[in-house]
N, C-alpha and C positions, 0 to 999 in steps of 0.2 A: 780420545787421546789421539793427536795427529801422528800419522806414520811418517817417518823420515827415511824410508827404505824398507826393503823386504824383511830385514832382520834387526833393525835398530829402532828403538822406541824411547820416547821421553816419558819418564815416570815422575809422579808428583814427589816421591821421596827418594829418588835415585836418578840423578840427572845423567843423560847421555850414556846409559849403560847398554851394552850390546846383548841382545837376547836372540836366541835361535827361535824363529817363528815356525811352529809346528801345528798342523791341523790334526785333529783326532775325531773319531766318530763313536758315539754310543748307538749301536745298531740294534734294533729290536726285531724279533721275528713274530710270527703270528701267535706264539704262545707267551708273548711279553717277556721273553728271555733276552738277555743282553749278550752280545758277542765280545769276548776278550781274547787276547793273543799273548803268548809268552815270548818275552825278549830272549834272543840268543845269549848264551852264557858269556860270550866274548865281547859284548858291547856294554856301554854305559848302563848301569842298573840291570845287568844281565840276570836272567832267571826269574825276574819278577813279571807279573802280568800287567797288561796295559790295554788301553782302547786303541784299536787300529788307526793308523794314520802315518804321517811323515812330514818332512820339511816342506815349507812353502818356498818355491823358487822365486828369485828376484823378479819383481814385476808381475807376479802371478796373483790372481785374486784367490782368497781362501776357499770359496766354494769350488772353483775350478781345480784347486790343488786337492781338495777332498775327493772329487770325482776321479781325478787321475790316480791318487794314492789307493783308493779302494779298488779300482780296476786292476792296478798293478799288484797289489798285495793279496786281494781276495777274489778277484775276477767277478765283482758285482758292480752294478750301476745304481747309485742312489736315485730314487724317484721322488720321495717326499722327505724333506729335511728342513731343519730350522736351527738357528743358533741356540746353543745351550748355555755356555759359560766360557769366559776367557780367564785364564789364570797365568800369572807370572810367578815363577819360582826360581829361587837361587839354590843350586846345589854347591858343594864345595869346589867342584871343578867345571860347572856348567850352569848357564842361565837359560831358561826356556820360557817362551810364551806359548801356552797351549790354547789353541783356538778350537773349541770343542763344539761339535754339531750333533744334534739328535737326528738319527735316520729312522723313520717309522715305516718306510716301505722301500724295497729295492728289487732289482731284477737280477736273476742269476742264483747260483748256489755258492755260498761262501766256502772257499778252500784256501789253505795256506800255500799260496803260490811261491813263497820264499822259504818253504820248509818249516814255518813256524807252527807251533801247536795252537789249536783253537778250541774254545769251549763256549757253548751257549749256557748261560747261567741265570737262574732266577735272581731278581734284584735282591731278595732277602739273603741270598747266599754269597753275594759279592764280598761281604766282610770276611769270608773265610779264605780269601786269596791275598797274597802279598803284592801290593802295588807300589810304584815309585811315589814318593811324598807328594809330588806335583799332581798326582791323580786323586788325592783324597778329597779335594773340593768337588771333583766330578762326581764322586760317590754321593756326596751330600746333595748336590744338585739333582741327581737322579732320584733320590728318596723323597725329596721335598715336593709337595704339591705346588700347583701354579696359582692357587687362590689362597690368600691369607686373610681370613675374616677377623677383624677387630670388633669385638662385641660392643653394642651400645650399652648404656647403663640399664640394668634390668628393671628399674622402676619398682612399683608396688606389686605388680602381678608376676610373680616368679614362674608360675606354671605356664602362663602365656609366653613368657620369655623362652622357656625350654621348648615349647611347641614350635616356635619360630626357629630356634636353634636346630631342632631336628630337621626341619625343612631345608635349612641352609646346608646341613650335612648331606642330605639326600641330593641336593643340587650340585655337590662336588666340592664344597669347601673342606679341604682336608687338613687345614692348618688354622688353629683357633687361638687368638689371644683373649683371655678373659680380662677385660678392662671394666672396672666398676668403681669409679672414684668416690661415689657417694656412700658406698658400703663401709661399715666399720670393719676392723680386722676380723672380729668374730663372725660377722655375717659373710664377709668375703670368703673366709676359710670354709664355712659350711656350704656356701653356694658352689664354690670351686670344686669341692669334693663330689657333689652331685653332677656338675657339668662334666667333669673328667670321666665319670662313670658312663655317662651317655655318649661322649665322644669315642670311648673305647668300642662301643657297639658298631661304630662306623670306621674304625681303624684310623681315626683322625689324630693328629698331633695337637697337644694343648700346651700353651705357654701361660704361666701366671706372671704377674708384674708386681708382686708384693715382696715378702720376705724370701730370700734365697733358700733358707733351710726348709721352707715349705715344699720346694720342688720334690725332694725325696719323700717327705712325710705324706704328701698328697698323692704321689705317684704321677705328677705332671711330667711332661717330656723336657721342659726347660724353663728358663727365665727370659723375660723380655725386659731389657734395660732401657729406660728413657735416656735421653742424651746427657742429662746431668749425671745420672748414675754411671753411664758409660765413661764420661770424662774423669770421674772420681775413682774409677777402677784402676788398681795397680797391676792386676793380673786377671786371668780368666777366673770367673767366680764359681765355676762348676767343673767337675771332671769331664773327660772326653766322652764318657758314657751318657752324658746329658747334654742338651743343646743350649746354646747361648745366642739370643737374638738381641739386636740393638737398633735404636732409632738414630738416624743420622740426617743432618741437614746441610753439611758442608764437608770440604775435604779434610779439615782437622779432625772432625768426629769420625769420618770414614777411616782415616789412618790409625786412629786410636782403636777402632774396632778390629783392624788388621793386627795391631800390636798385641791385644789381649786374646786373640784367637777366637773371635766370634764365628759362629757357624753360618749365620745369615744376618743381613741388615735390611732395614726398611728405610728407604730414602724418600724424603718429603720436604715441601709439597712440590710435586712435579707440575701439577696444574692448579689453578685457583680453585678454592673449595667454598661451599656454603658456610662451613663452620668458621672460616676465617675471612670474612668479607673485607675487601680492600687489600688483601695480601696476595701478591703475585707469586706464581709458581716459578721454580727454577728453570723449567723448560726441558725439552728433550735433549738438547745438546749438552747441557750441564749434567743431566742424568746419565747420559752415555759416558761422559768424562769420569764421573764417580764410579760407574760400573767398571771402567777400564783400570781404575786404581784399586779396586776391591780384589781380595783373594778368597772371596766366598760368594754364594748366591745373593742377589740383590732384588728386593721387591720395590715396586713403584707405588707410592701412596700419594693421595691428593688428587681428587677429581677422577679417580680411576673407575672404569667400568669394564665388564668382560670384553666389550668390543675393542678395548685398547690392548688386548693381550698380544696380538701380532706386533704392534708397534713397540711394546715393551721388549719383546724378544729381539727385534731388529736393533734395538739400542743397547742390548747386552744384559737385560734383566731376566730374572727367574720367572716373575709373574707379577700379579697385581695384589696390593693390599687395600682393603676398603672397609668402611662401615656400611654406609647407606646402600651402595649398589650391590652388596653381597648379602644384605639382611632382608629376607623376602617378606616385606610387609607392604 
């Protein structure tokens, strides 16, 4: 999405609206805890907890703003950081663009230089704190893995399929969509039940893509909607305690995912794929534009390999989604 100033952005569904551009940091320590700070009581969203950061000055690059803000607020210098997510949010009295970075290594000892309370918190405990609404997508981005494995059809050898799945889980695939178009409902249900049990041993998230009511019955983490089901949805199909993923190919589908409150989307095809010969990918520029219009984490699908991860991050994505490159055969 092209910038037309430090604090004014053009959005696909909200033309020429003024947003305050803010950088924020999800800072990790050696114990994999995340640093949060409490907002003063006399400011907007006062008393709630947030990820440290501040406004981007006119003409300032986001990474430069991040370094300046972390030095001023916490007296630390980020050494290893990467883009995490961008979020645009409308409060009743304010509009913000949160430009969030993940900081994996820093120099110094974090202190509240402006008198703000600080806490190092395990990721699993972040849900116990009150955050401004704009921060909720950051919490989702932090909990979601960077690799989203879409399973191939299991074929006739279910045990071999499960053996390869276990290897993929050991390789770091922490998010799984069980896709098996050739299975009957009865076989899909039976196989999904066993697949979910195995994924629990690796603390991996599992999405099914059949009947929504099965999510609770099977104990899956959520539903993955194809683009047709997404466009037919009138509202979010699951409660907030469960996850909703959706497949998107264009801005109309992406904005629909925003409207129904999807927790993550998979955008495809970014590059040409073997499964769709002769079909061109949307390319990185269009992928970045869709990420800029999303209010949730976005995975890139279509010709993706683990070596593409840095490029996905640079263009605003959460990670890669794939079948072939993540299925270890």
